[in-house]
RODO-2510 file (C-alpha; in nm, 4 decimals, decimal comma):
residues 148
     n   res          X          Y          Z
     1     m     1,8545     0,2523    -2,1680
     2     q     1,8824     0,5872    -2,3459
     3     k     1,5395     0,6917    -2,2137
     4     n     1,6441     0,6197    -1,8539
     5     r     1,9634     0,8199    -1,8962
     6     s     1,7799     1,1180    -2,0430
     7     r     1,5153     1,1002    -1,7685
     8     t     1,7869     1,0944    -1,5031
     9     g     1,9654     1,3826    -1,6745
    10     s     1,6476     1,5880    -1,6956
    11     k     1,5756     1,5282    -1,3246
    12     k     1,9270     1,6450    -1,2353
    13     n     1,8880     1,9445    -1,4644
    14     k     1,5546     2,0273    -1,3004
    15     a     1,7138     1,9918    -0,9559
    16     e     1,9998     2,2243    -1,0553
    17     k     1,7549     2,4889    -1,1783
    18     l     1,5433     2,4626    -0,8635
    19     e     1,8513     2,4838    -0,6438
    20     a     1,9717     2,7942    -0,8329
    21     a     1,6270     2,9520    -0,7902
    22     g     1,6439     2,8719    -0,4182
    23     d     1,9885     3,0302    -0,3972
    24     k     1,8586     3,3519    -0,5566
    25     l     1,5659     3,3634    -0,3153
    26     a     1,7947     3,3002    -0,0175
    27     k     2,0261     3,5841    -0,1243
    28     k     1,7215     3,8129    -0,1247
    29     g     1,6327     3,6957     0,2273
    30     n     1,3213     3,5065     0,1186
    31     f     1,4064     3,1886     0,3072
    32     k     1,0580     3,0324     0,3116
    33     k     1,0388     3,0344    -0,0689
    34     a     1,4027     2,9285    -0,0943
    35     l     1,3265     2,6297     0,1284
    36     k     1,0382     2,5285    -0,0982
    37     r     1,2677     2,5367    -0,4043
    38     y     1,5324     2,3316    -0,2235
    39     e     1,2693     2,0771    -0,1189
    40     e     1,1467     2,0521    -0,4787
    41     a     1,5072     2,0095    -0,5953
    42     s     1,5646     1,7312    -0,3412
    43     k     1,2565     1,5491    -0,4703
    44     a     1,3871     1,5757    -0,8262
    45     d     1,7367     1,4577    -0,7262
    46     p     1,7509     1,3237    -0,3682
    47     e     2,1235     1,2421    -0,3967
    48     r     2,2355     1,6088    -0,4091
    49     a     2,4051     1,6249    -0,0684
    50     g     2,4556     2,0022    -0,0675
    51     l     2,0835     2,0646    -0,0850
    52     y     2,0290     1,9298     0,2634
    53     d     2,2600     2,1896     0,4229
    54     k     2,0798     2,4606     0,2285
    55     m     1,7435     2,3262     0,3447
    56     v     1,8546     2,3297     0,7092
    57     d     1,9952     2,6811     0,6734
    58     a     1,6845     2,8189     0,5003
    59     h     1,4657     2,6441     0,7573
    60     e     1,6602     2,7967     1,0463
    61     r     1,6453     3,1449     0,8955
    62     s     1,2761     3,1303     0,8082
    63     k     1,1477     3,0107     1,1446
    64     g     1,1199     3,1823     1,4770
    65     e     1,0823     2,9275     1,7526
    66     w     1,1094     2,5677     1,6375
    67     s     0,8467     2,3037     1,6999
    68     r     0,9242     1,9365     1,7490
    69     e     0,8342     1,8817     1,3814
    70     d     1,0838     2,1489     1,2748
    71     f     1,3583     1,9767     1,4708
    72     v     1,2707     1,6341     1,3289
    73     e     1,2659     1,7715     0,9742
    74     s     1,6048     1,9377     1,0176
    75     l     1,7530     1,6224     1,1712
    76     t     1,6106     1,4120     0,8859
    77     w     1,7805     1,6342     0,6278
    78     t     2,1103     1,6206     0,8164
    79     m     2,0922     1,2409     0,8361
    80     k     2,0066     1,2129     0,4651
    81     k     2,3126     1,4226     0,3779
    82     q     2,5293     1,2001     0,5995
    83     e     2,3951     0,8894     0,4251
    84     i     2,4769     1,0316     0,0809
    85     e     2,8280     1,1260     0,1853
    86     e     2,8911     0,8067     0,3843
    87     p     2,6544     0,5216     0,2865
    88     a     2,7758     0,2952     0,5698
    89     i     2,6139     0,5315     0,8218
    90     r     2,2714     0,4094     0,7066
    91     q     2,3187     0,1057     0,9303
    92     l     2,3701     0,3301     1,2326
    93     h     2,0673     0,5404     1,1416
    94     a     1,8602     0,2227     1,1040
    95     k     1,9626     0,1183     1,4554
    96     l     1,8336     0,4487     1,5875
    97     a     1,4899     0,3940     1,4332
    98     p     1,2108     0,2796     1,6672
    99     e     1,1412    -0,0182     1,4403
   100     w     1,4893    -0,1623     1,4978
   101     k     1,4174    -0,3119     1,8408
   102     r     1,0833    -0,4608     1,7332
   103     t     1,2436    -0,6089     1,4235
   104     v     1,5303    -0,7624     1,6241
   105     e     1,2740    -0,9168     1,8600
   106     m     1,0836    -1,0596     1,5637
   107     a     1,4024    -1,2043     1,4136
   108     m     1,4887    -1,3656     1,7475
   109     k     1,1403    -1,5220     1,7654
   110     l     1,1975    -1,6675     1,4204
   111     l     1,5333    -1,8097     1,5260
   112     d     1,3924    -1,9548     1,8480
   113     a     1,0765    -2,0990     1,6935
   114     s     1,0324    -2,4743     1,6933
   115     e     0,9512    -2,6714     1,3814
   116     d     0,5940    -2,7229     1,5040
   117     e     0,5056    -2,3546     1,5287
   118     k     0,3135    -2,1898     1,2514
   119     l     0,5695    -1,9437     1,1231
   120     g     0,3798    -1,8139     0,8203
   121     p     0,2251    -1,5055     0,9842
   122     l     0,5468    -1,4171     1,1682
   123     i     0,7502    -1,4533     0,8493
   124     e     0,5075    -1,2295     0,6624
   125     r     0,5233    -0,9651     0,9375
   126     y     0,9009    -0,9810     0,9237
   127     v     0,9108    -0,9496     0,5449
   128     a     0,6896    -0,6399     0,5757
   129     t     0,9639    -0,4685     0,7794
   130     g     1,1483    -0,4092     0,4528
   131     e     1,4886    -0,2432     0,4667
   132     v     1,5063    -0,2433     0,8469
   133     g     1,4459    -0,6190     0,8467
   134     t     1,7206    -0,6688     0,5908
   135     r     1,9611    -0,4604     0,7981
   136     v     1,8739    -0,6575     1,1138
   137     l     1,9444    -0,9851     0,9334
   138     i     2,2771    -0,8535     0,8061
   139     e     2,3687    -0,7539     1,1614
   140     l     2,2703    -1,0982     1,2952
   141     l     2,4672    -1,2761     1,0221
   142     r     2,7746    -1,0685     1,0994
   143     m     2,7377    -1,1568     1,4690
   144     v     2,7149    -1,5285     1,3825
   145     k     3,0246    -1,4979     1,1659
   146     q     3,2191    -1,3363     1,4526
   147     t     3,1341    -1,6232     1,6877
   148     r     3,2763    -1,8848     1,4512
***
């Protein structure tokens, strides 16, 4: 237990140092390097909400015209910050993911399947959907509860 706590503390400490280094670089106008430090800090401690605003800001200031990838990256950081600040929004973000519709369709096939059908492969595909599949099932269970 003590090892885990010290590892977590050292990751947070590392993230703080990287963030401070990024702040210094940003103040000097070196936004590309600042962005790299902020990204490293977010990998060390992904739950530091303030980093994501700094990443978006440094990204905006270091780029000329944005590509589609730049926009997606910025949006991803903004969504991550929202999820840290308000965990319930993860469900909404999951619904916006392209996998959501496919996973709902798979869940409906499972519900509609007869006893004779071979469900093994479908079940395994559904299990492989991971968190999105879990969120779909939670949504379906809540819908069932509301109809009672």
